[in-house]
C-alpha positions in Angstrom: -16.9 8.0 -0.3 -13.2 8.3 -0.2 -10.7 9.1 -3.0 -7.2 7.5 -2.8 -4.0 8.7 -4.5 -0.8 6.7 -4.4 2.6 8.1 -4.9 6.3 7.1 -4.3 6.7 4.5 -6.9 9.8 4.3 -9.3 12.9 2.5 -10.2 15.1 1.1 -7.6 18.1 -1.3 -7.5 17.9 -4.7 -5.8 18.5 -4.2 -2.1 17.2 -0.7 -2.0 14.3 1.0 -0.3 11.3 2.9 -1.4 8.3 4.5 0.5 4.9 4.5 -0.9 2.1 6.9 0.2 -1.5 6.6 0.0 -3.3 9.7 0.6 -7.2 9.6 1.4 -9.5 12.5 0.5 -13.1 13.1 1.1 -14.1 11.0 4.0 -13.3 10.4 7.7 -10.0 8.5 7.5 -10.5 6.8 10.9 -13.4 4.8 9.4 -11.2 2.8 7.0 -9.1 -0.1 6.9 -6.2 0.6 4.5 -4.4 -2.2 2.5 -1.7 -2.3 -0.2 -2.0 -4.7 -2.9 0.3 -5.4 -5.8 -0.2 -6.9 -9.2 2.1 -8.1 -12.2 0.7 -8.7 -15.5 -0.9 -12.1 -15.8 -1.2 -12.7 -12.1 -4.0 -12.0 -9.5 -3.8 -8.9 -7.2 -1.9 -9.9 -4.1 -2.4 -8.5 -0.7 0.9 -6.9 0.6 0.0 -5.3 3.8 -2.9 -3.8 5.8 -3.6 -1.5 8.7 -6.8 -1.0 10.7 -8.1 2.2 12.1 -6.7 1.2 15.5 -3.2 0.6 14.0 -3.2 -3.3 13.9 -1.2 -4.4 11.0 -0.9 -7.6 8.8 1.7 -8.6 6.1 2.1 -11.1 3.3 4.6 -13.7 4.3 6.7 -12.6 1.2 7.2 -9.0 2.7 7.3 -9.7 6.6 10.5 -8.3 7.9 11.2 -6.1 4.9 8.0 -3.9 4.6 6.4 -1.8 7.2 2.9 -0.2 7.0 2.1 2.9 9.0 -0.6 5.4 9.3 -0.5 9.3 9.7 -3.9 10.3 11.1 -3.3 14.0 11.0 -2.8 13.9 7.2 -4.8 11.0 6.3 -1.9 9.1 4.6 -0.9 5.4 4.8 2.7 4.7 4.0 4.2 1.4 2.9 8.0 1.5 3.5 9.7 -1.1 1.5 13.3 -2.4 2.1 15.6 -5.1 0.9 13.8 -5.0 -2.4 14.2 -7.7 -5.0 13.2 -8.0 -8.6 10.2 -10.1 -7.5 8.7 -7.1 -5.7 8.3 -5.3 -9.1 4.7 -4.7 -9.6 1.9 -2.0 -9.8 1.1 -1.2 -6.1 -2.5 -0.3 -5.4 -4.0 1.2 -2.3 -7.4 -0.1 -1.0 -9.7 1.4 1.4 -12.6 -0.4 3.2 -15.2 1.4 5.2 -15.6 -0.4 8.5 -19.3 0.5 8.7 -20.5 -0.1 5.2 -17.7 -2.4 3.9 -17.6 -0.5 0.7 -14.2 -0.8 -1.0 -12.3 1.9 -2.9 -9.2 1.7 -5.0 -6.5 4.1 -6.0 -4.9 4.3 -9.6 -1.9 2.5 -8.6 1.9 3.2 -8.8 4.6 1.3 -10.5 7.5 -0.1 -8.6 10.3 -1.6 -10.6 13.3 -3.1 -8.9 16.1 -3.6 -11.5 19.8 -3.2 -11.8 
């Protein structure tokens, strides 16, 4: 089992940048695919980006070229670097971990990102 803790959310102006962090505790970090999702009230949770244990990445079309996901194996942290932010990026961002052996899913508590002038 793994526990996840997101950090780095906050208020940022349109066009600004923010870096989110997802720290993993309690399990072998190399066994997990890590994904970032986001959700706004009244809408379904949306996949933003993902990174495999080997470092392969995927992105939603809406964030390609603006967001970058990366993985710090030493400290068991996955980062989501967000740039050129717009109000449409406002959401609660959640970190998700999926064990590649058991397929079990784990979620963090989420961190609020607000893009507003």
